[in-house]
N, C-alpha and C positions, 0 to 999 in steps of 0.2 A: 307485170314489171312496166313503170313509165319511160318512158326515154331519158337517157340522160341528159343532162343541160349543162353537161363541161367535157371538154376532154383530159382533165385532167387528171393524172394517178397518183395516188398516196401509196408510198412505198414506205411499210412497218419494218424494223429490225427488232429483232427478238434476240439480246443480247447473250443471253446465256442459259436462260433456262433453270431448271431448280437439279438436273441430271449429268449437264457434258461437265466432262472433267477434262483435266490438260490432256490426260494420257489417249484422248480422243481427240481433241484438239489444242493444241501449244497455246492460240490466240486468244483462247474464249476469257473473258473478263470477267475475274471473281469477285474480286474487291471492289471496293468504293472508287479509290483512284483510279482503278483501274477500268471500273466501268465510266467515269466522267471522262477519259484519254477517249477510249473505244466510241464514246456519244460523239463527242467532236468529230472522230473521224467519220464515222457512219452517214451524218449530217452533211458533212463536205461532200460525200460522194452520193446524196440524193434523200435520204431517209427524213421523211417528217415525223414520224412517232418513233419513238423509243419505247419498248417495251422492256421492263427491267424486274428482274428476280435478285436477291441478296442471298449470299453465302457467308456461315460462320468463318472463324479465323482459318478453320484446315481447309477450308473450301466446301464444306459441308451445304446443302439446302437448308433453308431457314427463314424465318418470318420475323426475325428481330427488327423492332419497331428504330432501335441505335444504329441498326445496318441499316436502312432504308431513309432515314434521316440524314446520314454522311452519305450516301450514293447519291440522293436528290439535292442538297446543298451541295458538292462539289460539283456534280453535274450543271446545274445553275450557276455555280460561280466560272466554270469552264467554258461554258457556252457565252458567259458575258463577255468574257475576255477574249473570245473569239467574232463578237455579234454575231452569233448565229442563233437562230429559234427552233426551237424543236416543241413537240408535243410529247408530254413525260407521260406514260402509261403502265400503274404498277399493277403488278400480280395481286392477286386473294389467293392464290394455290400455289406457295411457295414450299410446302411439306408439311404444312401443322392442319389440322382438322378438329383444332379448337377456334369454336366461331371469332371468338374477339382478337386473338390473335391473328388472324386474315383480315379483319376489319380496322386494326386502331389504327396504322399507320395510315389510313382515309382520312383519319379526323384531324388528326397531325398536320399531314402533309399537301392535304387537300387538293393531289393532281387532277388535271386536265380529265385523265381517263383511267378508268380501270378494268381486268380482264371480270366476266361474269360468266364462271360455267352453268348453265341452265341446267344440267343433270348432270347423275352418275354413270359410272361404266366400268367397266374390270378390263383395267389400263395391261395390254400385253398378256391378259390373262396370268400376271403377276401380282397386282395388286388393285385395291377398290377403289377407285380417283371418286370420291364420295364429296358430294354437294346435296347435302342433307336439306329438306326444305324449310326447315328452321331457319338453317344457314342463310338461303336464300332468299326468307323475307326479312332478315336482320339486313343483307347486301343492298337489297331493293332499298329498303330506308336508308342505308347510309348514301346509294349515289343521288338519292332524292335529295336529303338534307344536304349533303355538300354539293350538289352541284356538279356531279361528275359524269360525263359521259360513260356509259359502260359498252364495252366490247365485247357482247355475247359471243362467247367462244360456242361452236356448234360441231361435236365431234359426230353425231351421227342425228337420224331421222327424229326420236322423240325429244329431242333438244328445242325442236322447231316449236312444236305443241307446249313444252313446259315455258317457252318464252311469251308465247301467247297466253298462256293461264298469268305469268306476274303483270302483262300487259295488262289486263283485265282486272284482276282481282287484287292488285297491290299498286296499279299505278305506276308502272316502269311508262317511264316517257317513249313516245313516238315521235319522229321516226326511229327507230332503233339501227344499230350497227353490227352487224352479223360478219364474225369472223369464220369462216368456213375451215376448219382445221381436217384437214384428209388423211387417211392411210394409218393412221394409229392402230394398232391390233386392240380387236376389242369396240371400235368405232366403224365409220365407213370409209371401205377400203375407196383408196385414190384415184380415182376412173373420170374419163370426161361424161360417161352417162352418169354417174353419180354426183357429180355436181351440176351437170345442168339438170338433175333432180331437185337437189336441192335451191336453186338458183329459181325454178320453178315455183318454190313453196314461198318466196320472199311476198311480204305485205308489202302493196303499194307505197311507195316512197321509201323504202329500205335504203341501205348502204348496204355495199358488202365488200367484203374481200377474202383471199383465198390462202393459204397455205397448204404444201404438199411436204409430208414428213419423210425423210429417207429419201428413199427410190423416186419418190412421187413428185420430189421439188419440182424438178422441171417441167414435167407432163403438166401439173396444177397452174403452173406459174404460165405457161403458154398458153393451155384453156382458159385461165382468168383475160387474160388478155384478149383471146378471140372473143371470148363471150361480154367484154365490154367492162370487166367488172372495176369497183371504186377505188379497188386497191390491192396487194402484193402483200403479203409477209413473207420474209427471210431472215434468215441469221442461223446463228450456230444453236440455238434451243434446239430449232427443228431440223438443221441439216448438218453433217460435219463436212461431205466429200463435194470438193467444188469440180472434181471431174478426175479425168487420169493423163498419164505422161504415155510419153510415147511407147513404152514398156507395157503399157497396161497397168503400172501402178498407183492407186489411187491417191490424189491432190487433196489435201484438207487445207478447207479456203477459212480465212478470215472476214468477220461481220462486212468489212470495207469492201472486199472482194464481192458479195454477193450482195450487197445494195447496188455495187456499180455496174455488175452485171441485168439486173432487174432494172436501173435504169436504162443501159442500154439498148435491151430487149424492148422496152415501152416505147424507145424512142423510132426504134427499127417499125415497129408497128402502128405509128402515127400516133401516140400518146405523149402528152406534153407532162414534166413532173410536177406534182404539188409541195410546193414549200409549206413550212407549217402553218402561216394563215391561212391560206388556199385549202389547207386540209382542214381547219375548224371551222370556215364558212361551207366546206361541202358538210361536213359531219354534225353543224350546227351547235359549237361549241363556242358557248359566248365569253368563257374566261381564260385570259391566258395570265399561266403560271412561271413562266420559265425566267 
């Protein structure tokens, strides 16, 4: 890995994911107006990127192009009103395994970033998180055609080799941005040793970020800061427990709290917080869509 040329840290906030419910986290934003309002809060707290999933009217996972359109348009309007800038990163894996449903919103909305899950795994030993080669070829074509920066989500070591294949055989652009997602059952456990192994696998010039799922949230964030990561990812998609009270009861957090804590820890470690413009420069994003 080549030496970093900036002290800036990119904070990404994953607002809701496809599975976090109100029962799990009362503050999770499920509907487009709630998403837009939460984006304003997390950007003010230090987030440069927001990763957006959408839900149907009952709060269940969805890849509805109408819901994505509402969420993005309301987010853009809310940020404009507050004079805020943010990079919008739309999921391509919000609950559907129909190729077109996972990609159509990219063509319409042209976000600056989208998720790019480069492999398949048995998620929590309960269902197949499928990213078929056929789908990945279509997704690669879409990010190239629409000039979208892929966030390559890596859950296990084989995902690194898969990504190299799409770079070599299908022209996925380099340098690539890797998002290591640690501690999903069925993927790579969230340990410092495993994170260091991933980092050693990175191609020269890559940028990288880390998220720890559940109990690995804090250890992975602290390890990322120690290893000089380009970014950290936090939010109610990945973890709902902010801490414990004096009686040992879990404190369920908000996205704003998670972002603020990440920013505070980064500053304590000697890092500065990247704003959206600085994050675009670091990631090589040339379009501004907010």
